[in-house]
C-alpha positions, 0 to 999 in steps of 0.5 A: 685601479684608481678612482677619481672622486667627483664633486657632489651636486645639491639637488633642487627637489624636496623629495626624500632620498628613499623616494628618489631611490624608489623612483630610480628602481621603478625605472630599472636602475639598480640601487645599493644601500650603504649604512656605513656612513654614520648620520646619513642615509646613502645609496649608490646607483650607476648611470648608463656609462657605468659611472657610480653615483652616490646619493646621501641625505643627513638622517633626521633621527640618528 
């Protein structure tokens, strides 16, 4: 099964990635962290239609 890769969106907020993940979890969204991208914090979540969404932020302290 092939997956189409979409384009990324740049958020217009100044919240940290960890704060965003916590807000999603507070609203019942499952968050899966992935530390296998050197230099970035990254997590995945799914929308109500089952699309996997990727969120990432450059680490300030690599």
